[in-house]
N, CA and C atoms as an extended XYZ file, in Angstrom:
315
Properties=species:S:1:pos:R:3:atomname:S:1:resname:S:1:resid:I:1 pbc="F F F"
N        39.637        4.210      -41.537 N   MET     1
C        38.958        4.451      -40.306 CA  MET     1
C        37.689        3.513      -40.481 C   MET     1
N        37.521        2.741      -39.206 N   SER     2
C        36.242        2.293      -39.177 CA  SER     2
C        34.899        3.481      -38.540 C   SER     2
N        33.872        3.210      -39.318 N   ARG     3
C        32.937        4.586      -38.473 CA  ARG     3
C        32.167        4.310      -37.096 C   ARG     3
N        32.706        3.130      -36.491 N   VAL     4
C        32.235        2.810      -35.272 CA  VAL     4
C        32.791        3.790      -34.593 C   VAL     4
N        34.201        3.822      -34.245 N   GLY     5
C        34.806        4.891      -33.454 CA  GLY     5
C        34.267        6.219      -32.970 C   GLY     5
N        33.925        7.109      -34.317 N   PRO     6
C        33.145        8.230      -34.264 CA  PRO     6
C        31.618        7.938      -33.586 C   PRO     6
N        31.313        6.920      -33.836 N   ILE     7
C        29.620        7.122      -33.703 CA  ILE     7
C        30.056        6.535      -32.111 C   ILE     7
N        30.609        5.852      -31.986 N   PHE     8
C        30.804        5.326      -30.072 CA  PHE     8
C        31.027        6.758      -29.163 C   PHE     8
N        32.145        7.610      -30.040 N   LEU     9
C        32.666        8.927      -29.453 CA  LEU     9
C        31.482        9.753      -28.715 C   LEU     9
N        30.766       10.085      -30.111 N   CYS    10
C        29.302       10.820      -30.108 CA  CYS    10
C        28.207        9.923      -29.138 C   CYS    10
N        28.135        8.963      -29.214 N   VAL    11
C        27.376        8.277      -28.023 CA  VAL    11
C        27.871        8.455      -26.680 C   VAL    11
N        29.120        8.193      -26.421 N   LEU    12
C        29.632        8.360      -25.370 CA  LEU    12
C        29.738       10.205      -24.323 C   LEU    12
N        29.757       10.708      -25.527 N   VAL    13
C        29.558       12.045      -25.244 CA  VAL    13
C        28.158       12.321      -25.036 C   VAL    13
N        27.330       11.855      -25.513 N   PHE    14
C        25.963       12.184      -25.268 CA  PHE    14
C        25.159       11.486      -24.105 C   PHE    14
N        26.154       10.415      -23.753 N   CYS    15
C        25.981        9.975      -22.058 CA  CYS    15
C        26.038       10.655      -21.448 C   CYS    15
N        27.543       10.886      -21.201 N   ALA    16
C        28.149       11.215      -20.271 CA  ALA    16
C        27.106       13.257      -20.132 C   ALA    16
N        26.665       14.014      -21.247 N   GLY    17
C        26.065       15.023      -21.087 CA  GLY    17
C        24.734       14.880      -20.109 C   GLY    17
N        24.018       13.671      -20.842 N   LEU    18
C        23.074       13.276      -19.702 CA  LEU    18
C        23.345       13.013      -18.112 C   LEU    18
N        24.086       12.327      -18.254 N   ALA    19
C        24.274       11.636      -16.908 CA  ALA    19
C        24.703       13.461      -16.037 C   ALA    19
N        25.372       14.180      -16.267 N   GLY    20
C        26.004       15.863      -16.361 CA  GLY    20
C        24.650       16.130      -15.785 C   GLY    20
N        23.630       16.089      -16.422 N   SER    21
C        22.282       16.784      -16.414 CA  SER    21
C        21.625       16.252      -15.541 C   SER    21
N        21.742       15.020      -15.421 N   LEU    22
C        20.670       14.550      -14.678 CA  LEU    22
C        21.334       14.678      -12.854 C   LEU    22
N        22.694       14.682      -12.398 N   LEU    23
C        23.019       14.840      -11.123 CA  LEU    23
C        23.376       16.428      -10.776 C   LEU    23
N        23.085       17.215      -12.078 N   ALA    24
C        22.965       18.418      -11.827 CA  ALA    24
C        21.548       19.003      -11.493 C   ALA    24
N        20.703       18.290      -11.914 N   ALA    25
C        19.028       18.392      -11.365 CA  ALA    25
C        18.516       17.942      -10.528 C   ALA    25
N        19.852       16.858       -9.419 N   ALA    26
C        19.405       16.304       -8.616 CA  ALA    26
C        19.312       17.374       -7.203 C   ALA    26
N        17.661       16.912       -6.280 N   PRO    27
C        17.245       17.901       -5.309 CA  PRO    27
C        18.357       17.698       -4.310 C   PRO    27
N        18.894       19.268       -3.920 N   ASN    28
C        20.024       19.950       -3.085 CA  ASN    28
C        19.441       19.301       -1.431 C   ASN    28
N        18.024       18.930       -1.290 N   ASP    29
C        17.596       18.736       -0.156 CA  ASP    29
C        16.440       17.419       -0.446 C   ASP    29
N        15.882       17.392        1.144 N   ASP    30
C        14.596       16.223        0.996 CA  ASP    30
C        13.420       17.435        1.316 C   ASP    30
N        13.448       18.229        1.628 N   SER    31
C        12.252       19.072        1.779 CA  SER    31
C        11.057       19.423        0.604 C   SER    31
N        11.764       19.537       -0.689 N   ALA    32
C        10.714       19.952       -1.474 CA  ALA    32
C        11.562       19.205       -3.111 C   ALA    32
N        10.917       18.397       -3.527 N   VAL    33
C        11.294       18.040       -5.172 CA  VAL    33
C        10.307       17.850       -5.643 C   VAL    33
N        11.091       17.830       -7.613 N   ALA    34
C         9.810       17.618       -8.388 CA  ALA    34
C         9.766       16.119       -8.504 C   ALA    34
N         8.739       15.135       -8.545 N   ALA    35
C         8.518       13.988       -8.506 CA  ALA    35
C         7.836       13.673      -10.348 C   ALA    35
N         9.173       12.658      -10.843 N   VAL    36
C         8.457       12.512      -11.991 CA  VAL    36
C         8.075       11.427      -12.084 C   VAL    36
N         6.385       11.073      -12.711 N   PHE    37
C         5.730        9.613      -11.783 CA  PHE    37
C         5.772        9.181      -13.585 C   PHE    37
N         5.542        7.805      -13.599 N   PRO    38
C         5.260        7.052      -14.983 CA  PRO    38
C         4.121        7.895      -15.773 C   PRO    38
N         4.885        8.602      -17.097 N   PRO    39
C         3.752        9.183      -18.011 CA  PRO    39
C         2.522        7.966      -18.729 C   PRO    39
N         2.535        6.446      -18.304 N   TRP    40
C         1.193        6.170      -18.431 CA  TRP    40
C        -0.048        5.979      -17.597 C   TRP    40
N         0.584        6.585      -16.382 N   TRP    41
C        -0.137        6.715      -15.027 CA  TRP    41
C        -1.501        7.981      -15.389 C   TRP    41
N        -2.312        7.874      -14.919 N   SER    42
C        -3.433        8.630      -15.072 CA  SER    42
C        -3.004        9.567      -14.256 C   SER    42
N        -3.576       11.199      -14.201 N   ALA    43
C        -3.219       12.717      -13.341 CA  ALA    43
C        -3.921       11.725      -12.113 C   ALA    43
N        -4.820       11.741      -11.842 N   THR    44
C        -5.343       10.877      -10.429 CA  THR    44
C        -4.563        9.975       -9.549 C   THR    44
N        -3.818        9.071      -10.480 N   GLN    45
C        -3.100        7.965       -9.783 CA  GLN    45
C        -1.484        8.746       -9.700 C   GLN    45
N        -1.065        9.874       -9.866 N   SER    46
C        -0.292       10.561       -9.722 CA  SER    46
C        -0.001       11.218       -8.707 C   SER    46
N        -1.073       12.422       -8.430 N   PHE    47
C        -1.590       12.827       -7.622 CA  PHE    47
C        -1.692       11.826       -5.878 C   PHE    47
N        -2.710       10.888       -5.910 N   ALA    48
C        -2.599       10.309       -5.071 CA  ALA    48
C        -1.263        9.633       -4.440 C   ALA    48
N        -0.431        9.374       -5.578 N   ALA    49
C         1.139        8.740       -5.130 CA  ALA    49
C         1.517        9.887       -4.210 C   ALA    49
N         1.541       11.096       -5.167 N   ALA    50
C         2.656       11.981       -4.545 CA  ALA    50
C         2.009       12.212       -2.917 C   ALA    50
N         0.419       12.579       -2.933 N   ALA    51
C        -0.163       12.947       -1.556 CA  ALA    51
C         0.206       11.849       -0.595 C   ALA    51
N         0.527       10.410       -0.891 N   SER    52
C         0.684        9.559        0.169 CA  SER    52
C         1.888        9.640        0.709 C   SER    52
N         3.228       10.766       -0.146 N   ALA    53
C         4.445       10.743        0.481 CA  ALA    53
C         4.665       12.314        1.044 C   ALA    53
N         3.755       13.212        0.818 N   GLY    54
C         4.141       14.440        1.134 CA  GLY    54
C         2.684       15.778        0.744 C   GLY    54
N         3.156       16.716        0.941 N   ASP    55
C         2.128       18.035        0.255 CA  ASP    55
C         2.062       18.273       -1.300 C   ASP    55
N         1.704       18.234       -1.505 N   ILE    56
C         1.919       18.695       -3.265 CA  ILE    56
C         1.925       19.727       -3.419 C   ILE    56
N         2.506       20.738       -3.860 N   ARG    57
C         2.580       22.279       -4.117 CA  ARG    57
C         2.314       22.880       -5.410 C   ARG    57
N         2.616       21.854       -6.235 N   GLY    58
C         2.489       22.580       -7.683 CA  GLY    58
C         2.662       21.182       -8.470 C   GLY    58
N         2.779       21.711      -10.232 N   SER    59
C         2.580       20.462      -10.640 CA  SER    59
C         3.429       21.173      -12.075 C   SER    59
N         4.157       20.080      -12.920 N   GLY    60
C         5.169       20.651      -13.912 CA  GLY    60
C         4.327       21.071      -15.448 C   GLY    60
N         5.057       20.973      -16.019 N   ALA    61
C         4.589       21.347      -17.455 CA  ALA    61
C         3.823       19.858      -18.102 C   ALA    61
N         4.270       18.999      -17.417 N   LEU    62
C         3.486       17.275      -17.871 CA  LEU    62
C         2.511       17.188      -16.730 C   LEU    62
N         1.574       16.735      -16.961 N   PRO    63
C         0.360       16.136      -15.913 CA  PRO    63
C         1.212       15.045      -14.749 C   PRO    63
N         2.382       14.846      -15.242 N   PHE    64
C         3.024       13.061      -14.506 CA  PHE    64
C         4.198       13.933      -13.791 C   PHE    64
N         3.932       15.469      -13.733 N   VAL    65
C         5.079       15.776      -13.041 CA  VAL    65
C         4.981       16.661      -11.493 C   VAL    65
N         5.046       16.251      -10.137 N   LEU    66
C         4.322       17.111       -9.278 CA  LEU    66
C         5.345       17.559       -8.460 C   LEU    66
N         5.463       18.910       -8.063 N   VAL    67
C         6.181       19.364       -6.887 CA  VAL    67
C         5.545       18.854       -5.911 C   VAL    67
N         6.519       18.598       -4.944 N   VAL    68
C         5.751       17.519       -3.445 CA  VAL    68
C         7.079       18.495       -2.140 C   VAL    68
N         6.529       18.324       -1.658 N   GLN    69
C         6.914       19.216       -0.168 CA  GLN    69
C         6.799       18.706        1.010 C   GLN    69
N         7.581       18.524        2.190 N   SER    70
C         7.148       17.834        3.407 CA  SER    70
C         8.193       18.110        4.530 C   SER    70
N         7.883       18.330        5.459 N   GLU    71
C         8.412       18.998        6.880 CA  GLU    71
C         9.432       17.645        7.600 C   GLU    71
N         8.583       16.724        7.272 N   HIS    72
C         8.881       15.536        7.661 CA  HIS    72
C        10.354       14.614        6.712 C   HIS    72
N        11.237       14.313        7.335 N   LYS    73
C        12.612       13.277        6.565 CA  LYS    73
C        12.241       12.447        5.128 C   LYS    73
N        12.978       11.823        4.666 N   GLY    74
C        12.075       10.645        4.263 CA  GLY    74
C        11.327       10.890        2.824 C   GLY    74
N        11.361       12.252        2.586 N   LEU    75
C        10.648       12.403        1.642 CA  LEU    75
C        10.930       11.815        0.105 C   LEU    75
N        12.077       11.969       -0.029 N   ASN    76
C        12.500       11.259       -1.523 CA  ASN    76
C        12.429        9.252       -1.526 C   ASN    76
N        12.769        8.932        0.194 N   ARG    77
C        12.583        7.579       -0.142 CA  ARG    77
C        10.960        7.284       -0.338 C   ARG    77
N         9.837        8.114        0.594 N   ARG    78
C         8.600        7.973        0.292 CA  ARG    78
C         7.915        7.756       -1.379 C   ARG    78
N         8.333        8.892       -2.190 N   LEU    79
C         8.109        9.309       -3.587 CA  LEU    79
C         8.741        8.227       -4.136 C   LEU    79
N         9.772        7.952       -3.734 N   TYR    80
C        10.146        6.455       -4.929 CA  TYR    80
C         9.556        5.197       -4.283 C   TYR    80
N         9.235        5.026       -3.135 N   ALA    81
C         8.091        3.909       -2.762 CA  ALA    81
C         7.003        3.815       -3.048 C   ALA    81
N         6.311        5.259       -3.761 N   ALA    82
C         4.897        5.521       -4.199 CA  ALA    82
C         5.214        5.478       -5.902 C   ALA    82
N         6.104        5.312       -6.074 N   GLY    83
C         5.799        4.930       -7.751 CA  GLY    83
C         6.720        5.622       -8.452 C   GLY    83
N         7.624        7.100       -7.710 N   ALA    84
C         7.904        7.998       -8.600 CA  ALA    84
C         9.429        7.163       -9.524 C   ALA    84
N         9.480        7.782      -10.959 N   LEU    85
C        10.637        7.477      -11.130 CA  LEU    85
C        11.754        8.177      -11.229 C   LEU    85
N        11.671        9.152      -11.042 N   LEU    86
C        12.887       10.120      -10.755 CA  LEU    86
C        12.067       11.532       -9.835 C   LEU    86
N        13.495       12.108       -9.272 N   LEU    87
C        13.080       12.884       -8.277 CA  LEU    87
C        14.333       14.096       -8.863 C   LEU    87
N        14.038       15.528       -9.002 N   ILE    88
C        14.922       16.697       -9.515 CA  ILE    88
C        14.414       17.813       -8.553 C   ILE    88
N        15.251       18.656       -8.977 N   ASN    89
C        15.147       20.284       -7.951 CA  ASN    89
C        14.483       20.726       -8.686 C   ASN    89
N        13.264       20.933       -8.065 N   PRO    90
C        11.779       21.691       -8.305 CA  PRO    90
C        12.182       23.108       -9.353 C   PRO    90
N        13.370       23.990       -8.733 N   LEU    91
C        13.433       24.926       -9.630 CA  LEU    91
C        13.994       25.489      -10.837 C   LEU    91
N        13.213       25.392      -11.313 N   GLY    92
C        13.300       25.466      -13.155 CA  GLY    92
C        13.333       24.594      -13.981 C   GLY    92
N        13.237       22.998      -13.565 N   TRP    93
C        12.951       22.284      -14.427 CA  TRP    93
C        11.920       21.472      -14.725 C   TRP    93
N        11.641       21.224      -16.091 N   ILE    94
C        10.410       20.495      -16.632 CA  ILE    94
C         9.165       21.606      -16.554 C   ILE    94
N         9.409       22.974      -16.561 N   GLY    95
C         8.294       23.619      -16.658 CA  GLY    95
C         7.979       23.819      -15.001 C   GLY    95
N         8.383       23.646      -13.859 N   CYS    96
C         8.208       23.429      -12.753 CA  CYS    96
C         8.323       25.030      -12.028 C   CYS    96
N         8.829       26.201      -12.637 N   GLY    97
C         9.160       27.215      -12.574 CA  GLY    97
C         9.919       28.067      -11.337 C   GLY    97
N         9.255       28.849      -10.719 N   GLN    98
C        10.012       29.626       -9.451 CA  GLN    98
C         9.396       28.294       -8.102 C   GLN    98
N        10.506       29.095       -7.285 N   PRO    99
C        10.018       28.415       -6.221 CA  PRO    99
C         8.701       28.465       -5.817 C   PRO    99
N         8.196       27.164       -4.581 N   MET   100
C         6.757       27.603       -4.348 CA  MET   100
C         7.103       28.250       -3.173 C   MET   100
N         6.454       29.179       -2.581 N   LYS   101
C         6.135       29.843       -1.208 CA  LYS   101
C         4.570       29.627       -0.825 C   LYS   101
N         4.300       28.516       -0.005 N   ASN   102
C         3.022       28.559        0.692 CA  ASN   102
C         1.851       28.608       -0.500 C   ASN   102
N         1.754       27.526       -1.683 N   GLN   103
C         0.523       27.573       -2.324 CA  GLN   103
C        -0.267       26.465       -1.959 C   GLN   103
N        -1.320       26.546       -2.045 N   ASN   104
C        -2.296       25.067       -1.930 CA  ASN   104
C        -2.784       24.759       -3.183 C   ASN   104
N        -2.543       23.489       -3.201 N   VAL   105
C        -2.918       22.979       -4.645 CA  VAL   105
C        -4.866       22.510       -4.501 C   VAL   105
């Protein structure tokens, strides 16, 4: 039996698990999200981009992950336009912790 079969199966299972994790981590609404900006950006660049889209409510365990909230529709679209690479549910992912309750940064 060729070794390609088991290797392909392992890669396929890994990719399916990764896709499932990302789908489960998708933000459930457009009011508060954890925005992942490019890791090569400075903290100042990430904060400026996030602030241009909404109100910054906190940061993740990594300096390029920021929790952003807005009462106006279209937050996800504005964050992607500002340079976010990924938007995820802020509850518990990548060190984002517990739900934010009117915290000011």
